[in-house]
C-alpha positions in Angstrom: 12.2 -14.1 0.8 8.6 -13.1 1.5 7.2 -10.5 -1.0 3.9 -8.9 -0.9 2.3 -6.7 -3.5 -0.3 -4.2 -2.4 -2.9 -3.1 -5.0 -4.7 0.3 -4.8 -7.3 1.5 -7.1 -5.2 3.4 -9.9 -5.0 1.7 -13.4 -1.5 1.1 -12.6 -2.6 -1.9 -10.3 -2.8 -3.8 -13.7 1.0 -3.5 -14.0 1.7 -5.5 -10.7 4.0 -8.6 -10.9 1.1 -11.0 -11.2 3.2 -13.7 -13.0 5.4 -14.0 -10.1 3.7 -16.6 -8.0 6.5 -16.0 -5.3 4.8 -12.4 -4.5 1.5 -12.7 -2.4 -0.8 -10.1 -4.1 -3.1 -8.5 -1.6 -6.0 -5.9 -2.3 -8.3 -4.0 -0.1 -12.2 -3.3 -0.1 -14.0 -3.6 -3.3 -13.0 -2.3 -6.8 -15.4 -1.6 -9.5 -13.4 -3.6 -11.8 -12.0 -6.3 -9.6 -12.9 -9.0 -12.1 -10.4 -7.9 -14.3 -7.5 -8.4 -12.0 -5.4 -11.4 -13.0 -4.9 -12.6 -9.4 -5.5 -11.5 -5.9 -4.3 -14.1 -3.1 -5.7 -12.1 -0.1 -8.7 -9.5 0.3 -8.6 -6.9 3.2 -11.5 -4.9 4.2 -10.9 -3.7 7.6 -13.4 -0.6 7.7 -16.2 -0.3 10.3 -18.8 -0.8 7.5 -17.0 -3.3 5.3 -17.7 -3.2 1.2 -16.5 -6.7 0.5 -18.6 -9.5 1.9 -15.9 -12.1 1.8 -12.7 -10.6 2.5 -9.9 -12.7 4.1 -9.3 -10.0 6.7 -11.9 -7.7 8.3 -12.1 -5.4 11.3 -13.1 -8.6 13.3 -9.9 -10.6 12.3 -7.3 -8.0 11.5 -4.3 -7.8 14.0 -4.8 -3.9 14.9 -3.0 -4.3 18.1 -0.1 -5.9 16.7 0.3 -3.3 13.9 0.0 -0.6 16.5 2.6 -2.3 18.9 5.0 -2.4 15.9 5.0 1.4 15.3 4.5 2.1 19.1 1.0 3.7 19.0 -2.1 4.4 17.1 -0.4 6.0 14.0 -2.7 4.5 11.2 -5.1 6.7 9.3 -5.4 4.5 6.1 -5.7 0.9 5.0 -2.6 1.1 3.1 -0.5 1.8 6.0 -2.1 -0.9 8.0 -1.6 -3.3 5.1 2.2 -2.3 5.2 2.4 -2.9 8.8 0.7 -6.4 8.3 3.3 -7.3 5.6 6.0 -6.4 8.1 4.4 -8.7 10.7 4.4 -11.4 8.2 8.2 -11.2 7.7 8.1 -9.3 4.4 11.4 -8.8 2.8 10.2 -6.7 -0.3 6.9 -4.8 -0.6 5.5 -3.7 -3.9 3.0 -0.8 -4.0 0.9 -0.5 -7.2 -2.2 1.5 -8.0 -1.7 4.0 -5.1 -3.4 7.3 -5.1 -2.7 9.7 -2.5 -2.9 13.3 -3.7 -1.7 16.2 -1.6 -4.6 18.4 -3.0 -5.0 20.4 0.4 -7.5 18.1 1.9 -6.4 17.6 5.2 -7.6 13.8 5.4 -5.7 13.1 2.0 -2.6 14.9 3.3 -2.6 12.6 6.5 -3.2 9.6 4.4 -0.3 10.5 2.0 2.0 11.3 5.1 0.8 8.0 6.9 1.8 5.9 3.9 5.3 7.7 3.5 6.0 7.1 6.9 5.4 3.5 6.7 7.5 3.2 3.3 10.3 4.9 5.4 9.7 2.7 8.4 10.1 -0.4 6.2 13.4 1.0 4.7 14.7 1.6 8.2 14.1 -2.2 9.0 15.9 -3.2 5.6 12.7 -4.1 3.9 12.9 -3.1 0.2 9.9 -1.0 -1.1 9.2 -1.0 -4.7 6.6 1.7 -6.2 5.1 1.4 -9.4 6.8 4.0 -11.7 3.4 5.5 -12.5 2.6 6.0 -9.0 5.5 7.8 -7.8 4.0 11.4 -8.6 1.2 10.4 -6.2 3.4 9.4 -3.3 6.5 11.6 -3.8 5.3 14.7 -5.8 8.2 16.8 -4.6 10.6 14.5 -6.5 9.1 15.1 -9.8 11.7 17.1 -11.7 10.6 20.2 -13.3 10.4 20.4 -17.1 14.3 20.7 -18.2 15.7 19.6 -14.9 17.9 16.5 -15.2 18.6 14.7 -11.9 21.8 13.1 -13.4 23.4 16.3 -14.5 
């Protein structure tokens, strides 16, 4: 089994499965508090103007074309979606998402990012790849699935 955990910037990234060394922990760009992370195996900074000097993957060596071929087009608007595609290319059987913030606040860019990550989650599921989302992050990725006060999904 190949398992990858993608870290975002929310505090919930500290809940990631750092103790499980069978899971490759990957993070992106620079975090103001990255020195507090227990472990990161691979760093990605694939922006035009990188903020992380010594990333393992940058715009110069990241497989953009392979990711785009995977989904049959240039369908990426956020690093997280590219990292999910990268994990698939590595043969991932399970992908964990921790510290993800994609608020649908009416900002068109944020809406595109939110939908892009959700599309990649469903793309994984369609390929039989398990996706585990930190429970604290579900409201940021799937706000429409948060029950109203008093509503019980099991009823």
